[in-house]
C-alpha positions as CSV (number, residue, x, y, z in Angstrom):
1,M,8.0,1.4,-24.3
2,R,6.6,4.2,-22.1
3,S,3.0,3.4,-23.1
4,L,3.5,-0.3,-22.5
5,V,4.8,0.4,-19.0
6,C,1.9,2.8,-18.2
7,A,-0.6,0.3,-19.4
8,A,0.9,-2.5,-17.4
9,L,1.0,-0.5,-14.2
10,L,-2.3,1.2,-14.4
11,L,-1.4,3.2,-11.3
12,L,-1.0,6.7,-12.7
13,A,-2.1,8.4,-15.9
14,C,1.6,8.8,-16.8
15,V,1.2,12.6,-16.7
16,T,4.5,13.2,-14.9
17,T,8.0,12.9,-16.4
18,A,11.5,12.6,-15.0
19,Q,12.1,14.8,-12.0
20,A,13.7,18.2,-12.4
21,K,16.6,19.4,-10.2
22,S,15.3,19.1,-6.7
23,P,15.3,21.9,-4.2
24,D,17.8,21.8,-1.4
25,P,17.3,18.5,0.3
26,S,17.7,20.1,3.7
27,F,14.3,21.8,3.1
28,Y,12.6,18.5,3.9
29,D,14.4,17.9,7.2
30,A,13.2,19.0,10.6
31,T,14.3,18.4,14.2
32,L,12.4,16.3,16.7
33,A,11.5,19.4,18.5
34,E,10.0,20.9,15.4
35,A,8.0,17.8,14.7
36,A,6.6,17.9,18.2
37,L,5.1,21.4,17.7
38,P,1.3,21.6,17.4
39,P,-0.1,19.8,14.4
40,G,-0.3,22.0,11.4
41,T,2.6,24.3,12.5
42,L,4.3,25.6,9.4
43,L,8.0,25.0,9.7
44,K,9.2,26.2,6.4
45,A,7.8,27.7,3.2
46,E,9.5,28.7,-0.1
47,R,8.1,29.9,-3.3
48,M,7.7,27.3,-6.0
49,P,7.9,28.3,-9.7
50,L,4.8,28.2,-11.9
51,P,4.5,28.6,-15.7
52,P,4.7,32.2,-17.0
53,L,1.3,34.0,-16.8
54,Y,-0.1,31.2,-14.6
55,R,-2.6,33.1,-12.4
56,A,-1.6,31.7,-9.1
57,K,1.2,31.8,-6.5
58,A,2.7,28.6,-5.2
59,W,4.8,27.5,-2.2
60,R,6.5,24.3,-1.1
61,M,5.8,23.7,2.6
62,L,7.1,21.7,5.5
63,Y,4.9,21.3,8.5
64,A,4.3,19.3,11.8
65,T,1.7,16.6,11.8
66,R,0.9,13.3,13.5
67,D,1.1,9.7,12.4
68,T,-1.6,7.1,12.9
69,F,-0.7,6.6,16.5
70,G,-0.6,10.4,17.3
71,R,3.2,10.5,17.3
72,P,5.0,13.7,16.1
73,I,6.2,13.5,12.5
74,V,6.6,16.0,9.7
75,S,5.2,16.2,6.2
76,S,5.9,18.3,3.1
77,G,3.4,19.6,0.6
78,M,2.3,22.4,-1.7
79,A,0.1,25.4,-1.5
80,I,-1.2,26.9,-4.8
81,I,-3.4,30.0,-4.3
82,S,-5.2,31.4,-7.3
83,T,-5.0,35.1,-8.0
84,V,-8.2,35.0,-10.1
85,P,-11.2,36.7,-8.6
86,Q,-13.5,34.2,-6.9
87,R,-17.2,33.9,-7.9
88,Q,-18.3,33.8,-4.3
89,P,-17.5,36.9,-2.1
90,G,-15.3,36.5,0.9
91,P,-12.1,34.5,1.6
92,R,-10.9,32.0,-0.9
93,K,-12.3,28.5,-0.8
94,I,-9.9,25.6,-0.2
95,V,-9.5,22.3,-2.0
96,A,-7.4,19.9,0.0
97,W,-5.9,17.4,-2.5
98,A,-4.7,14.0,-1.7
99,H,-2.5,12.3,-4.3
100,P,-2.4,8.8,-5.8
101,T,0.3,6.2,-5.4
102,T,3.8,7.5,-6.3
103,G,5.9,5.1,-4.3
104,T,7.1,4.9,-0.7
105,K,10.6,6.4,-0.7
106,R,11.5,10.0,0.0
107,A,12.2,10.9,-3.6
108,C,8.6,10.1,-4.6
109,A,7.0,13.3,-3.2
110,P,4.8,15.1,-5.7
111,S,6.4,18.4,-4.6
112,L,9.7,17.1,-6.1
113,A,8.2,16.4,-9.5
114,K,9.3,18.4,-12.6
115,T,6.0,20.3,-12.7
116,P,4.6,19.8,-9.2
117,H,1.3,21.6,-9.7
118,K,0.5,19.3,-12.6
119,T,0.4,16.3,-10.2
120,I,-2.9,17.8,-8.9
121,V,-6.0,16.6,-10.8
122,G,-8.1,19.6,-11.8
123,I,-5.5,22.2,-10.8
124,D,-6.1,24.5,-13.8
125,E,-9.8,24.5,-13.3
126,F,-9.5,25.2,-9.6
127,V,-7.1,28.1,-10.3
128,S,-9.6,29.5,-12.9
129,L,-12.3,29.4,-10.3
130,G,-10.2,31.4,-7.8
131,Y,-9.7,28.6,-5.2
132,A,-6.7,27.8,-3.1
133,V,-5.4,24.2,-3.4
134,V,-3.3,22.6,-0.7
135,A,-1.7,19.2,-1.4
136,T,0.1,17.1,1.1
137,D,3.0,14.8,0.1
138,Y,2.2,12.5,3.1
139,P,4.9,11.9,5.7
140,G,7.8,9.9,4.4
141,L,7.6,11.2,0.9
142,G,10.1,14.1,0.7
143,T,10.5,14.0,4.5
144,P,12.0,11.2,6.7
145,G,9.7,8.3,7.2
146,P,8.4,5.8,7.9
147,T,5.9,6.1,5.1
148,G,2.3,5.2,6.0
149,Y,1.1,3.9,2.7
150,L,-2.7,3.4,2.8
151,V,-2.5,4.1,6.5
152,G,-5.8,6.0,6.8
153,K,-5.4,8.1,10.0
154,G,-1.9,9.3,9.3
155,Q,-2.6,10.3,5.7
156,A,-5.8,12.0,6.9
157,Y,-4.0,14.0,9.6
158,A,-1.4,15.1,7.0
159,T,-4.2,16.2,4.6
160,L,-5.9,18.3,7.3
161,D,-2.7,19.7,8.8
162,A,-1.6,20.9,5.4
163,I,-4.6,23.3,5.5
164,R,-3.5,24.7,8.8
165,A,0.1,25.1,7.5
166,M,-1.0,26.9,4.4
167,Q,-2.9,29.4,6.4
168,Q,0.3,30.5,8.1
169,I,1.7,31.7,4.8
170,A,1.5,35.5,4.6
171,N,-1.4,37.0,2.8
172,H,-2.9,33.6,2.0
173,G,-6.4,35.0,1.8
174,T,-8.2,31.7,2.5
175,G,-11.1,31.0,4.8
176,K,-12.6,28.0,6.5
177,D,-14.6,26.4,3.7
178,V,-12.9,23.2,2.5
179,V,-13.7,20.3,0.1
180,L,-11.5,17.2,0.4
181,F,-10.6,15.6,-2.9
182,G,-8.4,12.6,-3.8
183,Y,-7.7,10.0,-6.4
184,S,-6.9,6.3,-5.7
185,Q,-4.6,6.2,-2.6
186,G,-5.6,9.9,-2.2
187,G,-9.3,9.0,-2.4
188,H,-8.7,6.7,0.6
189,A,-6.9,9.5,2.4
190,A,-9.6,12.1,1.6
191,I,-12.4,9.9,2.9
192,F,-10.5,9.1,6.1
193,A,-9.9,12.9,6.5
194,S,-13.7,13.4,6.1
195,L,-14.4,10.9,8.9
196,L,-11.9,12.5,11.3
197,A,-12.2,16.2,10.4
198,S,-14.8,17.2,13.0
199,R,-12.6,15.9,15.8
200,Y,-9.2,16.6,14.5
201,A,-9.7,19.9,12.7
202,P,-13.0,21.3,14.1
203,G,-12.3,24.9,13.1
204,Y,-13.1,24.2,9.4
205,T,-16.3,23.7,7.5
206,I,-15.9,20.7,5.4
207,R,-18.4,21.1,2.5
208,G,-17.9,17.6,1.1
209,V,-15.5,14.9,0.1
210,A,-14.9,13.9,-3.5
211,A,-13.0,10.7,-4.4
212,I,-12.0,9.1,-7.7
213,A,-11.5,5.3,-7.5
214,P,-10.9,5.2,-3.8
215,P,-9.7,1.9,-2.2
216,T,-12.2,1.0,0.5
217,D,-12.1,-2.7,1.6
218,L,-8.4,-3.3,1.4
219,R,-8.5,-7.1,2.1
220,R,-11.0,-7.7,-0.7
221,L,-8.9,-5.6,-3.1
222,L,-5.6,-7.3,-2.0
223,L,-7.0,-10.8,-2.6
224,A,-8.7,-9.9,-5.9
225,N,-5.6,-8.2,-7.3
226,I,-2.7,-10.3,-6.0
227,G,-2.4,-12.4,-9.2
228,S,-1.8,-9.3,-11.3
229,V,1.3,-7.2,-11.9
230,E,-0.4,-4.2,-10.4
231,G,-1.7,-6.1,-7.4
232,R,1.8,-7.4,-6.6
233,V,3.3,-3.9,-6.8
234,L,0.7,-2.4,-4.5
235,A,1.0,-5.4,-2.1
236,G,4.7,-4.8,-2.0
237,F,4.3,-1.1,-1.1
238,T,1.7,-2.0,1.5
239,L,3.6,-4.9,3.1
240,Q,6.9,-3.0,3.5
241,S,5.2,0.2,4.8
242,W,3.0,-1.6,7.3
243,A,5.8,-3.8,8.5
244,V,7.7,-0.7,9.5
245,K,4.8,1.4,10.7
246,Y,3.1,-1.3,12.8
247,G,6.1,-3.3,13.8
248,L,4.9,-6.4,11.9
249,S,7.0,-9.1,10.2
250,M,6.6,-9.7,6.5
251,R,7.8,-13.2,7.1
252,D,4.4,-14.0,8.7
253,V,2.6,-13.5,5.4
254,A,5.2,-13.6,2.6
255,S,7.7,-16.1,1.4
256,E,11.4,-15.7,2.4
257,N,12.3,-15.6,-1.3
258,S,10.0,-12.6,-1.9
259,L,11.5,-10.2,0.7
260,A,14.3,-8.9,-1.5
261,A,11.9,-8.2,-4.4
262,I,9.5,-6.4,-2.0
263,L,12.4,-4.2,-0.9
264,A,13.4,-3.6,-4.5
265,I,9.8,-2.5,-5.4
266,N,9.9,0.1,-2.5
267,K,13.1,1.7,-4.0
268,Q,11.2,2.8,-7.0
269,C,9.0,5.9,-7.7
270,I,6.3,5.0,-10.2
271,D,5.6,8.6,-11.2
272,T,8.7,8.4,-13.5
273,V,9.3,6.2,-16.5
274,D,12.5,4.9,-15.1
275,G,10.7,4.0,-11.9
276,Q,7.9,2.3,-13.7
277,I,10.4,0.1,-15.6
278,G,12.3,-0.6,-12.4
279,V,9.2,-1.7,-10.5
280,L,8.1,-3.9,-13.3
281,K,11.5,-5.6,-13.2
282,A,11.5,-5.9,-9.5
283,Q,8.0,-7.5,-9.2
284,K,8.9,-10.3,-11.6
285,K,10.8,-12.0,-8.8
286,L,7.8,-12.1,-6.5
287,G,5.9,-14.9,-8.3
288,K,2.1,-15.2,-8.2
289,S,2.1,-17.1,-4.9
290,F,4.5,-15.0,-2.8
291,L,1.8,-14.5,-0.1
292,L,1.9,-17.5,2.2
293,Y,-1.3,-16.6,3.9
294,D,-4.3,-14.3,3.6
295,P,-3.1,-11.3,5.8
296,G,-6.6,-10.9,7.0
297,T,-6.2,-14.2,8.9
298,V,-2.8,-13.4,10.5
299,K,-2.5,-11.6,13.9
300,G,-1.4,-8.0,13.6
301,W,-1.9,-7.9,9.8
302,N,-5.6,-8.5,10.2
303,T,-5.9,-5.5,12.6
304,A,-4.0,-3.3,10.2
305,L,-6.3,-4.3,7.3
306,R,-9.4,-3.7,9.4
307,D,-8.2,-0.3,10.7
308,N,-7.3,1.0,7.3
309,S,-10.4,-0.2,5.4
310,L,-13.5,1.9,4.8
311,T,-17.0,0.5,5.3
312,S,-18.9,3.7,4.7
313,L,-18.6,7.5,4.0
314,P,-19.3,10.2,6.6
315,V,-23.0,10.8,7.3
316,D,-22.6,14.5,8.2
317,M,-21.3,15.7,4.8
318,P,-22.1,15.0,1.1
319,A,-19.9,12.8,-1.0
320,L,-19.0,12.3,-4.6
321,V,-17.6,9.0,-5.7
322,I,-16.4,8.5,-9.3
323,Q,-15.5,5.0,-10.5
324,G,-14.5,3.5,-13.8
325,D,-16.5,0.4,-14.5
326,S,-13.5,-1.3,-16.1
327,D,-11.1,-0.6,-13.2
328,D,-9.2,-3.8,-12.3
329,I,-7.3,-2.3,-9.5
330,V,-10.0,-0.6,-7.4
331,R,-12.8,-3.0,-8.3
332,P,-16.1,-1.4,-9.1
333,N,-18.1,-3.9,-7.0
334,V,-16.0,-3.1,-3.9
335,T,-16.6,0.6,-4.3
336,L,-20.3,0.1,-5.0
337,D,-20.7,-1.9,-1.8
338,T,-19.2,1.0,0.2
339,V,-21.4,3.5,-1.6
340,R,-24.5,1.4,-0.9
341,A,-23.6,1.0,2.8
342,S,-23.2,4.8,3.0
343,C,-26.6,5.3,1.4
344,R,-28.2,3.0,3.9
345,A,-26.5,5.0,6.7
346,G,-28.0,8.3,5.4
347,T,-25.1,9.8,3.5
348,R,-25.9,12.0,0.5
349,V,-23.8,10.3,-2.2
350,K,-23.6,11.1,-5.8
351,F,-22.1,8.1,-7.5
352,I,-20.8,8.4,-11.1
353,S,-19.8,5.3,-13.1
354,L,-17.5,5.9,-16.1
355,P,-18.3,3.3,-18.8
356,G,-15.3,1.6,-20.2
357,R,-12.8,3.5,-18.1
358,G,-10.1,1.9,-16.0
359,H,-8.0,3.1,-13.1
360,T,-5.7,5.5,-15.0
361,T,-8.3,7.0,-17.2
362,A,-10.8,7.7,-14.5
363,P,-9.3,11.1,-13.5
364,Q,-9.2,12.3,-17.1
365,F,-12.8,11.5,-17.7
366,G,-14.1,12.3,-14.2
367,V,-12.3,15.6,-13.5
368,A,-15.0,17.8,-15.1
369,D,-17.7,16.2,-12.9
370,A,-15.5,16.5,-9.8
371,V,-14.8,20.2,-10.4
372,Q,-18.5,20.9,-11.0
373,W,-19.6,19.1,-7.9
374,I,-16.9,20.9,-5.8
375,S,-17.9,24.3,-7.1
376,E,-21.5,23.6,-6.3
377,R,-20.6,22.7,-2.7
378,F,-18.8,26.0,-2.3
379,A,-21.7,27.9,-3.9
380,G,-24.0,26.4,-1.2
381,L,-26.2,24.5,-3.6
382,P,-28.1,21.5,-2.3
383,A,-26.0,18.3,-2.5
384,P,-27.3,15.8,-5.1
385,S,-27.8,12.1,-4.3
386,N,-28.6,9.2,-6.5
387,C,-28.9,6.7,-3.6
388,R,-31.7,4.2,-4.1
């Protein structure tokens, strides 16, 4: 049953299992005054267990950040700092990881998973190279919401502020060199962070951005996927999140009969088997035509779609984009259009197509390329490009 659920969802590689006993829930709470502290202020940190003989130290963090409108909010996350000697001299390099879809409720935070460090693609390789890895949960996962699912600026701010927060942990040993890295929803967040970093976090040197199967043109992807199980689940997450975050009404785009099912979808975490089963059951009540209108034609929703879509990558830093050519969630042609536009704008992009790979298998078969590319950026090697 588990394999069938994972195949149907195609949202995660099914690498996580049921959640372990959670830390004290109060760790994830903060006062309004704490949230209003300067972005990136570390509010709490506690040691997080790792496997025996694992050559790193880990912390669970709570920190101040900002939402898409610049309003104070808090986020949780993880910092995993290798104890392996780094190949390059000087402070440890930083990989800022942005995670894929887990859900929209508080319990869906990766830092609450049974083995939190294993929710980070490439973590073992990064530790072996001596890097520090910082991973945001995004506001609303772990912490109080509202969650900004696929809300680019808010997730970007949380990704960048997690770096600042990590550097307030005693003896962190990290420097200013950063590569942004994300998968699926996290690829979207990492690219947004790359576009905003020079203004929002000017004290860091962003050596590049790497993304596996990043959603870019959200309207095209929504319309292409809405007839599938996966498309309806992701639409349900997006509609509920954006309705709260932007003050929109789901009734303007979705049928009255679908609202209860959308709420039920948002009560599930899809990084657990029980959650995957629950979300499959919930989406059955949506029906294939639960959207009354194309949200791109409805006032308010069209602005949200536009503001959270990506038309190109940053021109001031190199980029790596890895895409399975059989991905039917993040469609290869949509990703390619973004890559080609970026090439025309002058971005140095290395694009890797994974033959026969879909959405869930792209990280497994793309991680070696991602780790190699990231290590080359930290080594100061010229960034490759296969733009034509």
